[in-house]
N, CA, C and O atoms as a printed pandas DataFrame, in Angstrom:
     atom_number atom_name residue_name chain_id  residue_number  x_coord  y_coord  z_coord
0              1         N          MET        A               1   -4.841  -32.599    2.937
1              2        CA          MET        A               1   -5.037  -33.732    3.789
2              3         C          MET        A               1   -4.096  -33.660    4.976
3              4         O          MET        A               1   -2.961  -33.199    4.857
4              5         N          CYS        A               2   -4.564  -34.104    6.085
5              6        CA          CYS        A               2   -3.761  -34.096    7.294
6              7         C          CYS        A               2   -3.148  -35.483    7.488
7              8         O          CYS        A               2   -3.855  -36.491    7.492
8              9         N          ALA        A               3   -1.854  -35.518    7.646
9             10        CA          ALA        A               3   -1.184  -36.804    7.776
10            11         C          ALA        A               3   -1.146  -37.284    9.212
11            12         O          ALA        A               3   -0.841  -38.449    9.464
12            13         N          GLY        A               4   -1.447  -36.415   10.150
13            14        CA          GLY        A               4   -1.467  -36.815   11.545
14            15         C          GLY        A               4   -0.069  -37.080   12.082
15            16         O          GLY        A               4    0.884  -36.401   11.700
16            17         N          PRO        A               5    0.060  -38.071   12.972
17            18        CA          PRO        A               5    1.362  -38.316   13.590
18            19         C          PRO        A               5    2.366  -38.982   12.646
19            20         O          PRO        A               5    3.524  -39.173   13.017
20            21         N          PHE        A               6    1.938  -39.337   11.432
21            22        CA          PHE        A               6    2.808  -40.061   10.512
22            23         C          PHE        A               6    3.570  -39.151    9.563
23            24         O          PHE        A               6    4.373  -39.632    8.764
24            25         N          ARG        A               7    3.334  -37.850    9.635
25            26        CA          ARG        A               7    4.034  -36.958    8.705
26            27         C          ARG        A               7    5.509  -36.866    9.098
27            28         O          ARG        A               7    5.843  -36.992   10.276
28            29         N          PRO        A               8    6.374  -36.653    8.141
29            30        CA          PRO        A               8    7.818  -36.605    8.453
30            31         C          PRO        A               8    8.166  -35.356    9.265
31            32         O          PRO        A               8    7.602  -34.283    9.048
32            33         N          LYS        A               9    9.074  -35.509   10.172
33            34        CA          LYS        A               9    9.507  -34.401   11.023
34            35         C          LYS        A               9   10.493  -33.522   10.261
35            36         O          LYS        A               9   11.254  -34.005    9.423
36            37         N          ALA        A              10   10.469  -32.239   10.560
37            38        CA          ALA        A              10   11.419  -31.314    9.943
38            39         C          ALA        A              10   12.789  -31.537   10.563
39            40         O          ALA        A              10   12.902  -31.773   11.766
40            41         N          PRO        A              11   13.824  -31.464    9.746
41            42        CA          PRO        A              11   15.165  -31.678   10.307
42            43         C          PRO        A              11   15.538  -30.518   11.236
43            44         O          PRO        A              11   15.103  -29.389   11.011
44            45         N          PRO        A              12   16.322  -30.776   12.258
45            46        CA          PRO        A              12   16.713  -29.698   13.169
46            47         C          PRO        A              12   17.622  -28.700   12.452
47            48         O          PRO        A              12   18.330  -29.077   11.519
48            49         N          PRO        A              13   17.612  -27.439   12.872
49            50        CA          PRO        A              13   18.466  -26.453   12.209
50            51         C          PRO        A              13   19.935  -26.769   12.440
51            52         O          PRO        A              13   20.297  -27.388   13.440
52            53         N          PRO        A              14   20.770  -26.344   11.518
53            54        CA          PRO        A              14   22.202  -26.630   11.683
54            55         C          PRO        A              14   22.764  -25.832   12.858
55            56         O          PRO        A              14   22.236  -24.770   13.188
56            57         N          PRO        A              15   23.800  -26.316   13.476
57            58        CA          PRO        A              15   24.384  -25.588   14.601
58            59         C          PRO        A              15   25.011  -24.279   14.115
59            60         O          PRO        A              15   25.417  -24.184   12.957
60            61         N          PRO        A              16   25.093  -23.280   14.977
61            62        CA          PRO        A              16   25.683  -22.008   14.551
62            63         C          PRO        A              16   27.155  -22.192   14.216
63            64         O          PRO        A              16   27.832  -23.040   14.798
64            65         N          PRO        A              17   27.643  -21.397   13.281
65            66        CA          PRO        A              17   29.054  -21.548   12.904
66            67         C          PRO        A              17   29.969  -21.171   14.067
67            68         O          PRO        A              17   29.632  -20.339   14.909
68            69         N          VAL        A              18   31.119  -21.803   14.084
69            70        CA          VAL        A              18   32.088  -21.541   15.144
70            71         C          VAL        A              18   32.711  -20.170   14.883
71            72         O          VAL        A              18   33.181  -19.895   13.779
72            73         N          GLU        A              19   32.712  -19.310   15.910
73            74        CA          GLU        A              19   33.246  -17.969   15.773
74            75         C          GLU        A              19   34.479  -17.816   16.653
75            76         O          GLU        A              19   34.649  -18.502   17.662
76            77         N          GLU        A              20   35.312  -16.909   16.240
77            78        CA          GLU        A              20   36.469  -16.607   17.058
78            79         C          GLU        A              20   36.035  -15.754   18.254
79            80         O          GLU        A              20   35.004  -15.082   18.221
80            81         N          GLU        A              21   36.829  -15.802   19.279
81            82        CA          GLU        A              21   36.508  -15.051   20.494
82            83         C          GLU        A              21   36.544  -13.545   20.233
83            84         O          GLU        A              21   35.766  -12.798   20.826
84            85         N          SER        A              22   37.433  -13.096   19.358
85            86        CA          SER        A              22   37.535  -11.659   19.081
86            87         C          SER        A              22   36.265  -11.131   18.411
87            88         O          SER        A              22   35.853  -10.000   18.667
88            89         N          VAL        A              23   35.645  -11.945   17.555
89            90        CA          VAL        A              23   34.408  -11.542   16.897
90            91         C          VAL        A              23   33.291  -11.418   17.930
91            92         O          VAL        A              23   32.490  -10.484   17.881
92            93         N          ARG        A              24   33.245  -12.361   18.858
93            94        CA          ARG        A              24   32.235  -12.293   19.921
94            95         C          ARG        A              24   32.425  -11.046   20.772
95            96         O          ARG        A              24   31.458  -10.358   21.098
96            97         N          GLN        A              25   33.664  -10.757   21.128
97            98        CA          GLN        A              25   33.944   -9.580   21.948
98            99         C          GLN        A              25   33.555   -8.302   21.195
99           100         O          GLN        A              25   33.019   -7.364   21.786
100          101         N          GLN        A              26   33.826   -8.276   19.901
101          102        CA          GLN        A              26   33.482   -7.104   19.105
102          103         C          GLN        A              26   31.967   -6.917   19.052
103          104         O          GLN        A              26   31.477   -5.798   19.201
104          105         N          ARG        A              27   31.225   -7.997   18.842
105          106        CA          ARG        A              27   29.759   -7.910   18.840
106          107         C          ARG        A              27   29.238   -7.455   20.196
107          108         O          ARG        A              27   28.306   -6.653   20.271
108          109         N          LEU        A              28   29.830   -7.958   21.251
109          110        CA          LEU        A              28   29.402   -7.567   22.593
110          111         C          LEU        A              28   29.641   -6.083   22.825
111          112         O          LEU        A              28   28.788   -5.397   23.389
112          113         N          ARG        A              29   30.793   -5.584   22.395
113          114        CA          ARG        A              29   31.090   -4.152   22.528
114          115         C          ARG        A              29   30.102   -3.309   21.724
115          116         O          ARG        A              29   29.609   -2.289   22.204
116          117         N          MET        A              30   29.818   -3.748   20.490
117          118        CA          MET        A              30   28.877   -3.008   19.644
118          119         C          MET        A              30   27.483   -2.991   20.266
119          120         O          MET        A              30   26.796   -1.970   20.238
120          121         N          ARG        A              31   27.072   -4.126   20.824
121          122        CA          ARG        A              31   25.754   -4.204   21.444
122          123         C          ARG        A              31   25.668   -3.298   22.661
123          124         O          ARG        A              31   24.654   -2.630   22.865
124          125         N          LYS        A              32   26.723   -3.266   23.475
125          126        CA          LYS        A              32   26.733   -2.383   24.642
126          127         C          LYS        A              32   26.713   -0.920   24.229
127          128         O          LYS        A              32   26.049   -0.099   24.862
128          129         N          GLN        A              33   27.445   -0.593   23.160
129          130        CA          GLN        A              33   27.464    0.781   22.675
130          131         C          GLN        A              33   26.079    1.182   22.159
131          132         O          GLN        A              33   25.615    2.290   22.429
132          133         N          GLN        A              34   25.426    0.294   21.426
133          134        CA          GLN        A              34   24.084    0.596   20.924
134          135         C          GLN        A              34   23.095    0.749   22.072
135          136         O          GLN        A              34   22.220    1.614   22.025
136          137         N          ASP        A              35   23.225   -0.078   23.097
137          138        CA          ASP        A              35   22.347    0.045   24.259
138          139         C          ASP        A              35   22.556    1.375   24.965
139          140         O          ASP        A              35   21.595    2.006   25.405
140          141         N          ALA        A              36   23.819    1.804   25.075
141          142        CA          ALA        A              36   24.109    3.092   25.715
142          143         C          ALA        A              36   23.532    4.244   24.901
143          144         O          ALA        A              36   22.967    5.179   25.468
144          145         N          GLU        A              37   23.668    4.188   23.568
145          146        CA          GLU        A              37   23.104    5.230   22.708
146          147         C          GLU        A              37   21.580    5.256   22.820
147          148         O          GLU        A              37   20.974    6.326   22.888
148          149         N          ARG        A              38   20.969    4.080   22.839
149          150        CA          ARG        A              38   19.512    3.999   22.941
150          151         C          ARG        A              38   19.040    4.591   24.270
151          152         O          ARG        A              38   18.037    5.303   24.313
152          153         N          ALA        A              39   19.759    4.298   25.344
153          154        CA          ALA        A              39   19.389    4.843   26.650
154          155         C          ALA        A              39   19.557    6.362   26.677
155          156         O          ALA        A              39   18.734    7.068   27.259
156          157         N          ALA        A              40   20.621    6.865   26.049
157          158        CA          ALA        A              40   20.832    8.316   26.009
158          159         C          ALA        A              40   19.734    9.000   25.194
159          160         O          ALA        A              40   19.231   10.054   25.585
160          161         N          ASN        A              41   19.364    8.401   24.062
161          162        CA          ASN        A              41   18.293    8.971   23.244
162          163         C          ASN        A              41   16.960    8.957   23.985
163          164         O          ASN        A              41   16.172    9.897   23.885
164          165         N          LYS        A              42   16.724    7.897   24.716
165          166        CA          LYS        A              42   15.485    7.779   25.475
166          167         C          LYS        A              42   15.430    8.841   26.576
167          168         O          LYS        A              42   14.386    9.454   26.802
168          169         N          GLN        A              43   16.554    9.052   27.256
169          170        CA          GLN        A              43   16.614   10.058   28.310
170          171         C          GLN        A              43   16.422   11.457   27.724
171          172         O          GLN        A              43   15.735   12.291   28.314
172          173         N          LYS        A              44   17.026   11.711   26.567
173          174        CA          LYS        A              44   16.896   13.019   25.920
174          175         C          LYS        A              44   15.445   13.276   25.527
175          176         O          LYS        A              44   14.927   14.372   25.744
176          177         N          ALA        A              45   14.790   12.278   24.953
177          178        CA          ALA        A              45   13.392   12.418   24.556
178          179         C          ALA        A              45   12.519   12.662   25.790
179          180         O          ALA        A              45   11.591   13.470   25.746
180          181         N          PHE        A              46   12.811   11.974   26.872
181          182        CA          PHE        A              46   12.047   12.169   28.110
182          183         C          PHE        A              46   12.209   13.596   28.616
183          184         O          PHE        A              46   11.232   14.233   29.010
184          185         N          GLU        A              47   13.451   14.103   28.607
185          186        CA          GLU        A              47   13.690   15.466   29.080
186          187         C          GLU        A              47   12.974   16.488   28.200
187          188         O          GLU        A              47   12.459   17.487   28.705
188          189         N          GLU        A              48   12.938   16.246   26.887
189          190        CA          GLU        A              48   12.230   17.157   25.984
190          191         C          GLU        A              48   10.734   17.150   26.263
191          192         O          GLU        A              48   10.094   18.202   26.248
192          193         N          ARG        A              49   10.169   15.960   26.519
193          194        CA          ARG        A              49    8.730   15.889   26.828
194          195         C          ARG        A              49    8.420   16.616   28.127
195          196         O          ARG        A              49    7.419   17.327   28.219
196          197         N          VAL        A              50    9.276   16.443   29.136
197          198        CA          VAL        A              50    9.048   17.111   30.419
198          199         C          VAL        A              50    9.165   18.620   30.258
199          200         O          VAL        A              50    8.373   19.368   30.830
200          201         N          ALA        A              51   10.155   19.076   29.479
201          202        CA          ALA        A              51   10.338   20.509   29.266
202          203         C          ALA        A              51    9.142   21.097   28.518
203          204         O          ALA        A              51    8.688   22.195   28.842
204          205         N          ALA        A              52    8.631   20.376   27.523
205          206        CA          ALA        A              52    7.473   20.872   26.775
206          207         C          ALA        A              52    6.237   20.895   27.669
207          208         O          ALA        A              52    5.419   21.809   27.569
208          209         N          TYR        A              53    6.096   19.912   28.531
209          210        CA          TYR        A              53    4.935   19.852   29.408
210          211         C          TYR        A              53    4.985   20.951   30.469
211          212         O          TYR        A              53    3.955   21.518   30.832
212          213         N          SER        A              54    6.180   21.247   30.958
213          214        CA          SER        A              54    6.285   22.246   32.017
214          215         C          SER        A              54    6.219   23.662   31.474
215          216         O          SER        A              54    6.053   24.605   32.248
216          217         N          GLY        A              55    6.345   23.839   30.166
217          218        CA          GLY        A              55    6.154   25.156   29.583
218          219         C          GLY        A              55    7.429   25.897   29.269
219          220         O          GLY        A              55    7.361   27.034   28.803
220          221         N          ARG        A              56    8.584   25.316   29.498
221          222        CA          ARG        A              56    9.826   26.023   29.192
222          223         C          ARG        A              56   10.091   26.039   27.699
223          224         O          ARG        A              56   10.780   26.936   27.212
224          225         N          VAL        A              57    9.573   25.088   26.970
225          226        CA          VAL        A              57    9.810   24.981   25.543
226          227         C          VAL        A              57    8.464   24.882   24.862
227          228         O          VAL        A              57    7.537   24.279   25.402
228          229         N          GLY        A              58    8.343   25.470   23.675
229          230        CA          GLY        A              58    7.111   25.340   22.920
230          231         C          GLY        A              58    6.392   26.668   22.796
231          232         O          GLY        A              58    6.953   27.728   23.074
232          233         N          ARG        A              59    5.144   26.592   22.374
233          234        CA          ARG        A              59    4.361   27.806   22.158
234          235         C          ARG        A              59    3.942   28.417   23.484
235          236         O          ARG        A              59    3.716   27.711   24.467
236          237         N          ARG        A              60    3.842   29.726   23.496
237          238        CA          ARG        A              60    3.389   30.425   24.690
238          239         C          ARG        A              60    2.084   31.139   24.390
239          240         O          ARG        A              60    1.856   31.588   23.267
240          241         N          SER        A              61    1.257   31.240   25.365
241          242        CA          SER        A              61    0.027   31.990   25.178
242          243         C          SER        A              61    0.306   33.467   25.399
243          244         O          SER        A              61    1.394   33.844   25.834
244          245         N          LEU        A              62   -0.669   34.291   25.101
245          246        CA          LEU        A              62   -0.495   35.734   25.287
246          247         C          LEU        A              62   -0.382   36.096   26.758
247          248         O          LEU        A              62    0.211   37.120   27.095
248          249         N          LEU        A              63   -0.934   35.280   27.632
249          250        CA          LEU        A              63   -0.870   35.590   29.060
250          251         C          LEU        A              63    0.441   35.158   29.686
251          252         O          LEU        A              63    0.886   35.777   30.652
252          253         N          GLN        A              64    1.073   34.119   29.171
253          254        CA          GLN        A              64    2.289   33.608   29.778
254          255         C          GLN        A              64    3.555   34.190   29.178
255          256         O          GLN        A              64    4.647   33.941   29.689
256          257         N          GLY        A              65    3.435   34.957   28.110
257          258        CA          GLY        A              65    4.604   35.500   27.433
258          259         C          GLY        A              65    5.290   36.592   28.246
259          260         O          GLY        A              65    4.914   36.890   29.380
260          261         N          ARG        A              66    6.311   37.177   27.625
261          262        CA          ARG        A              66    7.099   38.213   28.291
262          263         C          ARG        A              66    6.244   39.429   28.608
263          264         O          ARG        A              66    6.429   40.070   29.643
264          265         N          ARG        A              67    5.303   39.748   27.716
265          266        CA          ARG        A              67    4.421   40.899   27.933
266          267         C          ARG        A              67    3.025   40.390   28.273
267          268         O          ARG        A              67    2.044   40.812   27.662
268          269         N          GLY        A              68    2.934   39.511   29.218
269          270        CA          GLY        A              68    1.703   38.813   29.534
270          271         C          GLY        A              68    0.533   39.729   29.844
271          272         O          GLY        A              68    0.654   40.667   30.632
272          273         N          GLY        A              69   -0.605   39.446   29.212
273          274        CA          GLY        A              69   -1.839   40.169   29.489
274          275         C          GLY        A              69   -1.987   41.481   28.759
275          276         O          GLY        A              69   -3.022   42.132   28.908
276          277         N          GLN        A              70   -1.000   41.911   27.970
277          278        CA          GLN        A              70   -1.096   43.198   27.293
278          279         C          GLN        A              70   -1.740   43.074   25.925
279          280         O          GLN        A              70   -2.104   44.091   25.334
280          281         N          GLY        A              71   -1.893   41.884   25.408
281          282        CA          GLY        A              71   -2.563   41.697   24.134
282          283         C          GLY        A              71   -1.659   41.982   22.954
283          284         O          GLY        A              71   -0.437   42.035   23.093
284          285         N          PHE        A              72   -2.268   42.167   21.785
285          286        CA          PHE        A              72   -1.513   42.419   20.565
286          287         C          PHE        A              72   -1.106   43.879   20.485
287          288         O          PHE        A              72   -1.791   44.756   21.011
288          289         N          GLU        A              73    0.004   44.129   19.829
289          290        CA          GLU        A              73    0.455   45.495   19.606
290          291         C          GLU        A              73   -0.183   45.995   18.308
291          292         O          GLU        A              73   -0.098   45.327   17.277
292          293         N          ILE        A              74   -0.832   47.189   18.359
293          294        CA          ILE        A              74   -1.547   47.726   17.208
294          295         C          ILE        A              74   -0.866   49.010   16.763
295          296         O          ILE        A              74   -0.424   49.808   17.589
296          297         N          ALA        A              75   -0.787   49.203   15.456
297          298        CA          ALA        A              75   -0.176   50.415   14.918
298          299         C          ALA        A              75   -0.988   51.629   15.348
299          300         O          ALA        A              75   -2.200   51.537   15.540
300          301         N          ALA        A              76   -0.316   52.763   15.498
301          302        CA          ALA        A              76   -0.973   53.987   15.964
302          303         C          ALA        A              76   -2.016   54.473   14.974
303          304         O          ALA        A              76   -2.996   55.096   15.385
304          305         N          THR        A              77   -1.843   54.214   13.692
305          306        CA          THR        A              77   -2.813   54.687   12.687
306          307         C          THR        A              77   -4.131   53.936   12.785
307          308         O          THR        A              77   -5.168   54.446   12.362
308          309         N          LEU        A              78   -4.101   52.745   13.331
309          310        CA          LEU        A              78   -5.331   51.954   13.445
310          311         C          LEU        A              78   -6.118   52.279   14.710
311          312         O          LEU        A              78   -7.295   51.934   14.811
312          313         N          MET        A              79   -5.478   52.939   15.678
313          314        CA          MET        A              79   -6.156   53.236   16.936
314          315         C          MET        A              79   -6.930   54.538   16.808
315          316         O          MET        A              79   -6.345   55.597   16.578
316          317         N          SER        A              80   -8.244   54.457   16.956
317          318        CA          SER        A              80   -9.088   55.641   16.933
318          319         C          SER        A              80  -10.354   55.359   17.715
319          320         O          SER        A              80  -10.635   54.219   18.087
320          321         N          LYS        A              81  -11.119   56.425   17.958
321          322        CA          LYS        A              81  -12.333   56.259   18.731
322          323         C          LYS        A              81  -13.388   55.436   17.989
323          324         O          LYS        A              81  -14.025   54.588   18.614
324          325         N          PRO        A              82  -13.603   55.645   16.685
325          326        CA          PRO        A              82  -14.633   54.850   16.021
326          327         C          PRO        A              82  -14.319   53.360   15.981
327          328         O          PRO        A              82  -15.235   52.538   16.015
328          329         N          THR        A              83  -13.062   53.003   15.911
329          330        CA          THR        A              83  -12.733   51.582   15.857
330          331         C          THR        A              83  -12.481   51.004   17.240
331          332         O          THR        A              83  -12.190   49.815   17.368
332          333         N          LEU        A              84  -12.586   51.814   18.262
333          334        CA          LEU        A              84  -12.403   51.402   19.646
334          335         C          LEU        A              84  -11.026   50.758   19.883
335          336         O          LEU        A              84  -10.887   49.788   20.628
336          337         N          GLY        A              85  -10.036   51.328   19.228
337          338        CA          GLY        A              85   -8.670   50.882   19.480
338          339         C          GLY        A              85   -8.252   49.693   18.651
339          340         O          GLY        A              85   -7.132   49.212   18.822
340          341         N          ALA        A              86   -9.085   49.192   17.765
341          342        CA          ALA        A              86   -8.663   48.050   16.960
342          343         C          ALA        A              86   -8.954   48.265   15.507
343          344         O          ALA        A              86   -8.661   47.398   14.683
């Protein structure tokens, strides 16, 4: 059942406990330190994404590698005319 405007109001929350100034300063320092760490982690992740996108880090294709365009290296015993080199 809905009581409408006659239902009792919830009591207001109690006021926050009184803290010493040193505790507030310590919390503020911790919060600033966490923000700095979060920003550093975010910057590091961004740099890793950019490096992976630009190709400096990660998998390389056969064309972009150090021996680009030469293909796979095959043992000499496998290379013959009937198998056409493979």
